[in-house]
C-alpha positions, 0 to 999 in steps of 0.5 A: 500500500502506498502513502498516496495514490492518484488514480484515473488521471491523464498522466502527462510525463514527457520525461518518460514519454507518457500521455495516458490515463494511469495511476500514480503511487507515492511513498514518502517524498518520492514517486513510487510507481506509475502504472495501469494496474489498480493500486491502493493507498492510505490516501487516494485522490480521484483524478478522473477528468484531470491532468496529472503532471510533474510540478512545473519548473520555471527556468527564469524567475526572480527570487524574493529578496531579503528584507531589512530584517534579513527575512523572506516574504513569499511574494513571488514564490506564493504566486509561482506555487498557485500556477503549478510551479514547484521549482524555479531557477533564480539569480537571473539577468545578472541579479542575485543575492549578495550572500548566497549562503545566507539566502540559502539559510533564510530560505530553509529556515522555515521553508518557502512555497516552492523550491529554489535554485540559483544562478550567480548574478554577474552584477553582484560579482562586479560590486563585490570586486569594487567595480561599481561603474556599470558603464566601464570595463573591469580591471585585471585585478577586479576580474581576477577577484570576480573569478575567485568569487565565482569559483567559490559560489559554484563549488558551494552549489550555484548552478551557473552564472547569469549575465545582465549584459544590457544592464552592465554596458561596460562588460566586454568579451574579455570579461564574459570569456574569463567568467564563462570558462570558469562556468564551463569548468564546473559544467554550469549554465551561462545565461544572459539578458543580451546586450540589445533588443529590437534590430540590434538584438541580432548582433547581441545574440551573435555576441553571446553565441561567440562566448559559447563558441570560445568557452564551450559553456552551455548557454541560456538566452533569457526572455527572447520575446522581449529582446527580439519580438519586434520583427527579428524573431525568425532571424534570431531563431535561425541564428541560434539554431545554426549555432546549435547545428555547430554543436553549441548547447543552447536553450531559450526561455520566453514568457507568454506576453507581448509586453516587457517589464523593467525598472524606469531607471534601467539602462533599457531607457538610456538614449533614444529608446522611443526610436526602437519602440515606436515613438509613442511614450504612451506605450510605456506604462508606469506601474506605481505612484501618482502617474500610474498607467500609460506615461503621458509625456516625456517630461513625466517620464523624465520626472519619474525616472529621476525621482523614482528610478526603482518604479517598474514599467511595462512596455506594450511594444512587442508583436504578439505573433513574434512571441507566438513564434518563439513559444512554438519553437522546440528550443524555447521553454517557459519562464515567468521572469516575474518581479513585483514591487509593492504589489505592482509590476507585470502579470507574468509573475502570477499568470505566466504558466496558467496563461500558457496552458489557457492560451496556447493549448486550450484556446489557440490549440497551437501546442498539444498538452504534451508539448506544452508540459514538456516546455514547463517540466522535463526540458528545463529540469533536465537541463539543470540536472534536477531530480524534478520535472519527471514522474520516474520512480525514486524521483521527487514527488513534486506533482501538479493536478489541474483541470485544463478546462478551468485553468485561468490566469487572473492577473492583469496589467491593472492587477498583476498579483491576482492568483491563477486558478484551475489547480486541484492539487499540488504536492511538493516532496510528497506533501500537499501544498495546494488543494482546490486553488488554496495553499494549505502548506506554504512552507514545503519549498527548499533551497537546492544546491548543485552537486558538481 
């Protein structure tokens, strides 16, 4: 007799090439079996009419930050859990905890809603080495210090390194290659928010691919929709496929929205950004403060940027057909890229995974359920070497059960924090975290370290 039995559900497990009505048995924190035979359990859940899948793995999310008291408030992670995510990879776009060891301790102190793994943020390495000018290259001494710190973090369990090249204009190929070779020596992942978007994203992708060529590191291109979703997507995907044909190991992440989000003080808005985005400042929305909503003029934009550079913006400037093209590509997986500030921000933080199922599987029928779940589970989990995203016996019992007909992203640009619906049960490590769209245990997530 098993501890838990999930019976009669449509089991979709791309890691094992399974898509059939089967029964799942769980013992303790592990998957015990997936079978077409009748099995008994101490607790039995009838999943007739529901989909049973591995817990979703978000390969690109932004972790909750430690507050002034050194504690974690589960803002992002609570929303991830409610849309089926049980594990995420943080430390993205060059950002990450200054002290990864302390972050791990706080994360595990009482548990968080979902499991967390981290890439090391490049910006933190720069700041620790005293390279505070983001527009300037680092010195040889600073680069050596950065490399030493990166080795320590990788040895301590970081899954790799993320560059926010767009946000650190002073980074050059020399810096990227030196750090990329260290990541390669640990067989980690090298992720990047590339240097430019729109038409310049083509050269920016070529720059990042060249880092892969010269270092041999496994690459992850971050949020390709917001970089090349302006008429360049086909050319960029062709470029990246061509690099993969040269035997470069490349994965791409994307979120299912045609609007980006970043802070108003970010380098994204340096120079004549409107020339790239269509010459209409009203397409840029501020998410907080007295001018919340579409920005009415450049004068207001400059005022907010000066007084509140931390405020988040949303740019409604991407082409929806370009985002579709990316998400349907076999090399692209799902990432939420969510970040909220005082409850304000982009709905992707609370809705990306539910929206993907609703829009691309149920409504557009652009992807099969199997294909979509592969992009949310096995492809990303296996990439990072996690015992997640798969229902193999002995693997972690992270399981999501949902009603495809009812899955709904409730978050909007006006109310970006609204929680997703349609998730009947979610287990993390064999313990029930969500039942009927309600979190019943918010403390099951743990910090995951990579063992090299």
